[in-house]
C-alpha positions as CSV (number, residue, x, y, z in Angstrom):
1,M,-0.2,0.2,0.0
2,T,2.9,2.3,0.6
3,I,4.1,1.7,-2.9
4,G,0.7,2.6,-4.4
5,L,0.4,5.9,-2.2
6,S,4.2,7.6,-3.4
7,A,3.2,6.5,-6.8
8,L,0.0,8.2,-6.4
9,L,1.6,11.1,-4.9
10,L,4.5,11.7,-8.0
11,P,2.5,13.5,-10.2
12,L,0.9,15.3,-7.5
13,S,4.1,16.7,-6.8
14,S,5.1,17.9,-10.3
15,Q,1.5,18.7,-11.2
16,G,2.5,21.9,-8.4
17,K,5.2,22.7,-10.7
18,N,2.7,23.8,-12.9
19,R,0.1,25.7,-10.3
20,N,2.4,28.5,-10.3
21,N,0.8,30.4,-12.1
22,E,-2.6,29.4,-10.4
23,F,-3.4,32.5,-8.9
24,K,-2.8,35.0,-11.7
25,G,-6.7,35.8,-11.5
26,L,-6.2,37.3,-7.6
27,Y,-3.2,39.9,-8.8
28,E,-5.3,40.9,-11.9
29,N,-6.1,45.5,-10.6
30,L,-4.7,45.0,-7.2
31,P,-4.1,48.1,-6.2
32,F,-0.4,47.5,-4.9
33,R,2.3,46.0,-5.1
34,M,3.0,42.3,-4.7
35,E,5.2,39.5,-5.3
36,R,3.9,36.8,-6.9
37,I,3.4,33.8,-4.4
38,R,4.4,30.2,-4.9
39,R,4.2,27.3,-4.0
40,P,6.4,25.1,-1.5
41,S,9.0,23.3,-3.6
42,I,8.9,19.6,-1.4
43,P,10.9,16.2,-3.0
44,S,8.5,13.8,-4.9
45,R,9.7,11.4,-2.6
46,S,7.1,10.1,0.2
47,V,6.9,7.7,3.1
48,D,4.2,5.9,5.2
49,I,3.7,6.6,8.3
50,R,2.9,3.2,9.2
51,D,6.4,2.5,8.0
52,F,7.9,3.9,11.0
53,G,6.0,2.0,13.6
54,G,1.9,4.2,13.2
55,I,-0.9,2.8,14.0
56,G,-4.4,4.4,13.5
57,D,-6.4,2.7,15.4
58,G,-7.2,5.7,18.1
59,K,-5.4,4.9,20.8
60,F,-1.7,4.8,20.0
61,L,0.5,7.1,20.7
62,N,1.7,7.7,17.5
63,T,4.2,11.3,18.5
64,E,7.4,8.4,17.8
65,A,6.4,7.7,14.7
66,F,5.5,11.3,13.8
67,R,9.2,12.6,14.9
68,K,10.8,9.6,13.0
69,A,9.4,9.6,9.4
70,I,9.6,13.5,9.5
71,E,13.3,12.9,10.3
72,H,14.2,10.8,7.8
73,L,12.4,12.6,4.8
74,S,14.2,15.3,6.3
75,S,17.5,13.1,6.2
76,K,17.0,12.6,2.6
77,G,16.4,16.3,1.4
78,G,12.6,16.1,2.5
79,G,9.5,14.8,0.8
80,H,5.5,14.3,1.7
81,L,4.8,12.0,4.8
82,I,1.9,10.2,3.9
83,V,-1.4,9.7,7.0
84,P,-3.3,6.7,5.4
85,E,-6.8,6.5,6.7
86,G,-7.4,5.9,10.8
87,I,-7.5,7.7,13.7
88,W,-3.9,9.1,14.4
89,F,-3.2,9.7,17.8
90,S,-0.3,11.9,18.9
91,G,1.6,14.5,20.7
92,P,3.0,17.5,19.3
93,I,4.8,17.4,15.4
94,T,7.0,19.6,14.1
95,L,8.1,20.0,10.6
96,L,10.8,20.6,8.9
97,D,12.7,22.3,6.0
98,N,10.9,20.1,2.7
99,I,8.2,18.8,4.3
100,D,4.3,17.7,3.6
101,L,2.2,16.6,6.2
102,H,0.1,15.0,3.8
103,I,-3.3,13.9,5.6
104,T,-5.8,11.7,3.5
105,P,-9.3,12.5,3.2
106,N,-10.3,9.2,5.7
107,A,-7.3,10.3,8.0
108,V,-8.1,12.0,11.3
109,L,-5.4,13.4,13.1
110,V,-6.6,13.4,16.7
111,F,-3.7,15.0,19.0
112,S,-3.2,14.0,22.6
113,P,-4.8,16.3,26.0
114,D,-2.1,14.9,28.2
115,Q,0.0,18.1,29.3
116,D,3.3,16.5,29.6
117,L,3.5,16.0,26.3
118,Y,3.8,20.0,25.7
119,P,6.7,21.5,27.1
120,I,6.5,25.3,28.0
121,I,8.5,27.4,25.2
122,D,9.2,30.8,24.8
123,T,7.1,32.1,21.7
124,N,4.8,34.7,21.0
125,F,1.0,35.1,21.4
126,E,-1.5,37.7,21.3
127,G,1.3,40.1,20.1
128,L,3.6,39.8,23.2
129,D,6.7,37.5,24.2
130,V,5.7,34.8,26.2
131,R,6.2,31.5,27.3
132,R,2.9,29.0,26.4
133,C,2.7,25.2,25.5
134,L,4.8,23.8,22.2
135,S,1.4,23.9,19.7
136,P,0.1,20.6,18.6
137,I,1.5,21.2,14.6
138,N,4.3,23.6,15.0
139,A,7.6,24.9,12.9
140,L,10.4,27.4,13.4
141,G,12.2,28.7,11.0
142,A,11.1,26.3,8.3
143,K,11.3,26.5,4.5
144,N,9.1,24.7,1.9
145,I,6.6,23.1,4.8
146,S,2.7,22.4,3.8
147,I,-0.4,20.5,5.6
148,T,-2.5,18.9,2.5
149,G,-4.2,16.0,1.6
150,G,-8.1,17.0,2.4
151,G,-8.0,15.2,6.1
152,I,-9.2,16.0,9.7
153,I,-6.9,18.3,12.3
154,D,-8.0,17.5,15.4
155,G,-6.8,20.0,18.5
156,S,-8.4,18.2,21.7
157,G,-9.5,21.6,22.5
158,E,-12.4,21.2,25.1
159,Y,-9.4,19.4,27.6
160,W,-7.8,22.8,27.8
161,R,-10.4,25.9,27.7
162,E,-12.8,27.2,30.2
163,V,-16.3,27.4,29.3
164,K,-18.9,30.4,30.5
165,K,-22.2,28.5,31.4
166,R,-24.0,31.3,29.7
167,K,-22.5,30.2,26.4
168,V,-23.7,26.7,26.0
169,S,-27.3,24.7,26.3
170,S,-27.8,22.8,29.9
171,D,-27.5,19.5,27.8
172,Q,-23.4,21.3,26.4
173,W,-23.2,22.0,30.1
174,K,-24.2,18.6,31.9
175,T,-21.9,17.1,29.3
176,I,-18.7,19.5,30.3
177,L,-19.5,19.0,34.0
178,K,-18.9,15.2,33.6
179,R,-15.2,16.0,32.3
180,G,-14.3,17.3,36.0
181,G,-12.4,20.6,36.3
182,V,-13.2,23.1,38.6
183,L,-16.6,25.7,39.2
184,A,-16.4,29.3,39.6
185,E,-17.7,30.7,43.1
186,D,-20.7,31.5,41.4
187,G,-20.4,28.7,39.0
188,S,-21.1,30.7,35.9
189,V,-17.3,29.4,34.5
190,W,-16.1,26.3,34.3
191,Y,-12.2,25.5,34.3
192,P,-10.7,22.2,33.6
193,D,-8.4,22.5,36.9
194,E,-7.3,24.5,40.0
195,G,-4.1,25.4,38.1
196,Y,-6.3,27.3,35.3
197,M,-8.9,28.8,37.9
198,K,-6.1,30.1,40.1
199,A,-3.9,32.1,36.8
200,R,-7.3,33.3,35.1
201,K,-8.0,34.8,38.8
202,T,-5.0,36.7,38.5
203,A,-5.3,37.8,34.5
204,G,-8.4,39.0,34.8
205,S,-9.8,39.0,31.0
206,L,-6.5,38.9,30.3
207,N,-4.5,35.9,29.2
208,Y,-1.2,36.8,31.0
209,P,-1.2,35.5,34.8
210,D,0.9,36.1,37.5
211,P,4.4,35.9,36.7
212,S,5.5,34.6,40.1
213,L,2.8,31.6,39.9
214,D,4.3,28.2,39.0
215,E,4.5,27.1,35.1
216,N,3.6,23.7,35.4
217,E,0.6,24.3,38.1
218,I,-1.2,26.6,35.4
219,K,-0.1,24.7,32.4
220,T,-3.5,24.1,31.2
221,F,-4.2,27.9,30.9
222,L,-0.8,28.6,29.1
223,R,-2.6,26.5,25.6
224,P,-1.1,26.4,22.6
225,V,-2.5,27.8,19.7
226,M,-3.2,24.1,17.0
227,V,-0.9,25.2,14.2
228,S,1.8,27.5,15.5
229,L,4.2,28.4,11.8
230,R,6.8,30.6,13.6
231,E,9.5,32.4,10.9
232,C,9.1,30.2,7.9
233,E,8.7,30.6,4.7
234,N,7.1,28.9,1.4
235,V,3.9,28.2,3.4
236,L,1.1,25.8,2.0
237,L,-1.9,24.8,3.7
238,E,-4.3,23.1,1.5
239,D,-7.6,20.9,1.1
240,C,-7.6,20.1,5.2
241,T,-10.0,21.0,8.0
242,F,-9.1,22.5,11.7
243,Q,-11.1,21.8,14.5
244,N,-11.4,21.9,18.2
245,S,-7.5,23.7,18.8
246,P,-7.1,24.8,22.3
247,C,-6.6,28.4,21.7
248,W,-6.6,30.1,18.3
249,N,-7.0,27.5,15.3
250,I,-4.1,28.7,13.2
251,H,-1.1,31.1,13.8
252,P,1.2,32.1,11.0
253,L,3.6,34.5,12.3
254,Y,6.6,36.4,10.7
255,C,5.9,34.1,8.1
256,N,6.8,35.1,4.2
257,N,5.2,33.8,0.9
258,V,2.3,31.8,2.5
259,I,-0.5,30.0,0.7
260,I,-3.5,29.1,2.5
261,R,-6.4,27.7,0.3
262,N,-9.4,25.0,0.5
263,I,-9.2,25.0,3.9
264,T,-12.3,24.7,6.6
265,V,-11.8,25.7,10.2
266,R,-14.0,25.0,12.9
267,N,-14.1,25.4,16.5
268,P,-17.3,26.0,18.8
269,H,-19.0,29.2,19.0
270,Y,-18.4,29.0,22.9
271,S,-14.7,28.1,22.8
272,A,-12.5,31.0,24.3
273,N,-10.1,32.6,22.4
274,G,-11.2,29.8,19.5
275,D,-10.4,32.2,16.5
276,G,-9.9,31.2,13.0
277,I,-6.5,31.9,11.6
278,D,-4.6,34.9,13.3
279,I,-2.0,36.4,10.1
280,D,0.6,37.8,12.7
281,A,3.3,40.2,11.0
282,C,3.8,37.8,8.0
283,K,4.7,38.9,4.3
284,N,2.8,38.3,1.1
285,V,-0.1,36.1,1.9
286,I,-2.7,34.6,-0.1
287,L,-5.7,32.9,1.5
288,T,-9.0,31.6,-0.6
289,G,-11.7,29.5,-1.4
290,S,-12.1,28.4,2.7
291,S,-14.4,28.5,5.6
292,F,-15.2,29.8,9.0
293,D,-17.3,28.3,11.8
294,V,-15.4,29.5,14.7
295,G,-15.6,30.6,18.6
296,D,-13.7,34.3,18.4
297,D,-12.1,36.2,15.5
298,A,-12.4,34.3,11.9
299,I,-9.9,36.0,9.8
300,C,-7.2,38.3,12.1
301,I,-4.6,40.1,11.0
302,K,-2.0,40.9,13.8
303,S,1.5,42.7,14.2
304,G,2.2,42.6,17.8
305,K,1.3,44.4,20.5
306,D,2.3,47.4,22.5
307,E,6.1,48.0,23.1
308,D,6.8,44.1,22.3
309,G,5.0,44.7,19.2
310,R,6.7,48.2,18.7
311,R,10.3,46.2,19.1
312,H,9.7,43.9,17.1
313,A,8.7,46.4,14.5
314,C,7.5,43.6,12.0
315,S,4.5,44.7,9.7
316,C,1.5,42.3,8.3
317,E,1.7,43.6,4.7
318,N,0.7,42.0,1.5
319,L,-2.0,40.0,1.6
320,I,-5.2,39.0,-0.8
321,I,-7.7,37.4,0.6
322,S,-10.8,36.0,-1.2
323,D,-13.8,33.9,-1.8
324,C,-14.2,33.1,1.6
325,T,-17.1,32.0,3.9
326,V,-17.5,33.3,7.9
327,Y,-20.3,32.1,9.8
328,H,-20.0,31.9,13.5
329,G,-17.3,34.4,14.7
330,H,-16.6,37.5,17.0
331,G,-15.6,39.0,13.2
332,G,-15.6,37.8,9.3
333,F,-12.5,40.0,8.4
334,V,-10.7,41.8,11.3
335,V,-7.3,44.0,11.9
336,G,-6.1,44.2,15.3
337,S,-6.1,45.1,18.1
338,E,-2.5,43.7,18.6
339,M,-1.3,45.9,15.4
340,S,1.6,47.8,17.0
341,G,4.1,46.7,14.1
342,G,1.3,47.9,11.4
343,V,-0.8,47.0,8.8
344,K,-0.8,47.7,5.2
345,N,-1.4,47.0,1.2
346,I,-4.8,43.7,2.2
347,K,-7.1,43.2,-0.6
348,V,-10.2,41.6,0.5
349,S,-13.2,40.1,-2.3
350,D,-15.8,38.5,-2.7
351,C,-16.5,36.9,0.3
352,R,-19.5,36.3,2.8
353,F,-20.0,36.8,6.2
354,I,-23.4,34.8,7.4
355,G,-24.2,35.2,11.3
356,T,-21.3,36.6,12.3
357,D,-20.9,39.2,15.4
358,V,-19.4,41.9,12.9
359,G,-18.9,41.8,9.2
360,L,-15.7,44.2,9.0
361,R,-14.3,45.0,12.2
362,F,-11.1,47.2,12.6
363,K,-10.1,47.7,16.6
364,S,-6.9,49.4,18.8
365,T,-6.6,51.2,21.5
366,R,-4.2,53.7,23.5
367,G,-1.3,52.0,23.9
368,R,-1.0,50.1,20.6
369,G,1.0,52.3,18.1
370,G,1.4,51.4,14.9
371,L,-0.2,52.5,11.8
372,V,-3.1,49.8,9.7
373,E,-3.5,51.9,5.8
374,N,-4.3,51.2,2.4
375,I,-6.6,48.2,2.8
376,W,-9.7,47.5,0.1
377,C,-13.2,45.7,1.0
378,E,-14.9,45.1,-2.3
379,N,-18.1,42.6,-2.9
380,I,-18.3,41.6,0.5
381,F,-21.8,39.8,1.0
382,M,-23.2,39.8,5.0
383,K,-26.5,37.9,6.0
384,D,-28.0,38.3,9.7
385,I,-25.1,40.3,11.3
386,V,-25.5,40.1,15.2
387,T,-24.3,43.6,16.0
388,Y,-22.5,46.4,13.3
389,G,-21.8,45.2,8.8
390,V,-18.8,47.5,9.8
391,V,-16.8,48.5,12.8
392,F,-13.9,51.0,13.4
393,N,-13.2,50.8,17.4
394,L,-10.4,52.5,18.9
395,Y,-11.6,52.2,22.5
396,Y,-11.2,48.5,22.3
397,E,-11.7,46.9,25.2
398,G,-10.9,43.4,25.1
399,V,-14.5,42.0,24.4
400,A,-16.6,40.5,21.7
401,A,-18.3,43.1,20.3
402,T,-21.6,42.1,21.3
403,D,-20.4,43.4,24.5
404,M,-18.9,46.6,23.2
405,S,-19.7,49.8,24.8
406,K,-19.8,52.8,22.7
407,D,-16.9,54.8,24.5
408,T,-16.9,58.3,22.4
409,K,-15.5,60.6,25.1
410,S,-13.2,63.4,24.1
411,D,-10.2,63.2,26.2
412,L,-7.4,64.3,24.2
413,R,-4.1,63.0,24.7
414,P,-0.9,63.6,23.3
415,V,0.3,61.5,20.2
416,D,3.3,59.9,20.6
417,E,4.4,56.3,19.7
418,T,1.9,54.7,21.4
419,T,-1.0,56.5,19.3
420,P,-2.9,54.0,16.7
421,E,-3.7,55.5,13.9
422,F,-5.8,54.3,11.3
423,R,-6.0,56.0,7.4
424,N,-6.8,55.4,3.5
425,M,-9.4,52.3,2.9
426,D,-12.0,51.9,0.4
427,F,-15.4,49.4,1.0
428,S,-17.3,48.8,-2.4
429,G,-19.4,46.5,-3.6
430,I,-20.6,45.8,0.4
431,I,-24.2,44.3,1.1
432,C,-25.3,43.9,4.6
433,S,-29.1,42.4,5.2
434,G,-29.7,42.8,8.6
435,A,-27.5,43.9,11.4
436,K,-27.6,46.1,14.6
437,Q,-26.1,49.1,12.9
438,S,-24.7,49.7,9.5
439,V,-21.2,51.3,10.4
440,F,-19.9,52.8,13.5
441,I,-17.0,55.2,13.4
442,N,-15.1,55.0,16.7
443,G,-12.0,57.2,16.5
444,L,-9.4,58.7,19.1
445,P,-9.9,62.7,19.8
446,E,-6.1,63.2,19.1
447,M,-5.7,60.6,16.1
448,P,-9.6,60.6,14.2
449,I,-9.6,57.8,11.6
450,K,-9.1,59.4,8.3
451,G,-9.9,58.8,4.5
452,I,-12.3,56.1,4.6
453,R,-14.7,55.8,1.7
454,F,-17.9,53.9,1.0
455,N,-18.9,53.5,-2.5
456,D,-22.0,51.5,-4.4
457,S,-23.3,49.8,-1.2
458,Y,-26.6,48.6,0.7
459,F,-26.9,47.8,4.4
460,Q,-30.4,47.1,6.0
461,A,-30.0,47.9,9.6
462,D,-31.5,48.6,12.4
463,N,-29.9,52.1,12.8
464,G,-27.8,53.5,10.5
465,K,-24.5,54.9,10.4
466,E,-22.6,56.7,13.6
467,I,-19.4,58.6,13.2
468,H,-17.1,60.2,16.0
469,F,-13.9,61.5,15.9
470,A,-13.0,61.0,12.2
471,E,-12.1,63.2,8.7
472,N,-12.7,62.9,5.1
473,I,-15.6,59.9,5.5
474,E,-17.3,59.7,2.1
475,F,-20.6,57.5,1.5
476,N,-20.9,57.5,-2.3
477,N,-24.1,55.7,-3.8
478,V,-24.5,54.1,-0.2
479,K,-28.4,53.2,0.6
480,E,-29.0,52.5,4.1
481,D,-32.4,50.8,4.8
482,I,-33.2,51.7,8.6
483,K,-35.7,50.6,10.9
484,Q,-35.3,52.9,13.4
């Protein structure tokens, strides 16, 4: 069977070499200059995980089998690691140069919740240099890597995340309580263990606990993103389903030349920090043909937070996002709130947001710094948006838009490196059928939001547009069908 799979993959690999112009149409009429992105160059050789002791019965721990297979391929210069049909239970998998993790359509890769398998490492999360658990799938400084094949990757996130009682049904709550764990004093939140609850009390609503706490005692709180790709070049994620992550689902950080195509990203709607994909301080990225149904922001653009983000000074720029669908999520397409390194040159087109909390969401707050500019959103179709069709909020408080307060205080502050700035964005062909409010723009009095243009759009909403501390905001051929 291994030989058959290898033979099957050979033409697939060579075909990839002829697909470097497959995204040509996305570059047509692009309003900024961007280099052509190419698929990773991965040798045609392949191996089967079973040849390294792998067993796909859902019980056998395959961590060593994956390690041995990847190291073997790496020693030969790279290739494709075939994961055939079955349930493949594993600890963390580290990708090396020139490796394709090829999870076939009937394969399910399930990560063990055993914390002993995930050491605490120095990393970056929510824009800060912090220590968190090693991610189930991870790579650092790798070139030419991919995850393909059409299978399912499951992060066993239910063993890591806290759950708020108000966000689940009574039957779901009963199932969660059967896992053990502990409850908050008022019974409103379930925590996986005592250490998590202890860390949460010191961290408040944030994810940064008291640094004096014992890391091992609060290890569950230091839950990892499921797929962490740091400082990687020539990356492809294609066809697979990524679901049930301990924290964020997919997190490319400081990466260059990234293609994300035809993936499905799923998390329970109540999953804490259950983001879909966070494209963080990356350059030259294409995200297309993908679907998101998650517990937090769906497609999120970031570039570091506060002093750490300004010190790294790595912007997120040159992104094409096209033909994506978002169902549940705090935001469909989101910039911020961690954007201290700057965000620029992004085109978002031909996307659908169905039942999402916010359609197009831009958020920051004093202290971030950073410049967000040159973003084009066109042909965006929204239905049953819970709050805002489009929102700019520079008084972000770390909460979902459903809990957002409309703070429009006019307390003028000095402008310095910690002042965030948003400017020069175009929205055209925006169709919003149902929202609490069409457009809400809330800038800072010392740094108004500038140069936002809406063209040829339609909003059906309970409330019309509302604008505070903004300059040069244009509405051309924009119709609002307001209920109130």
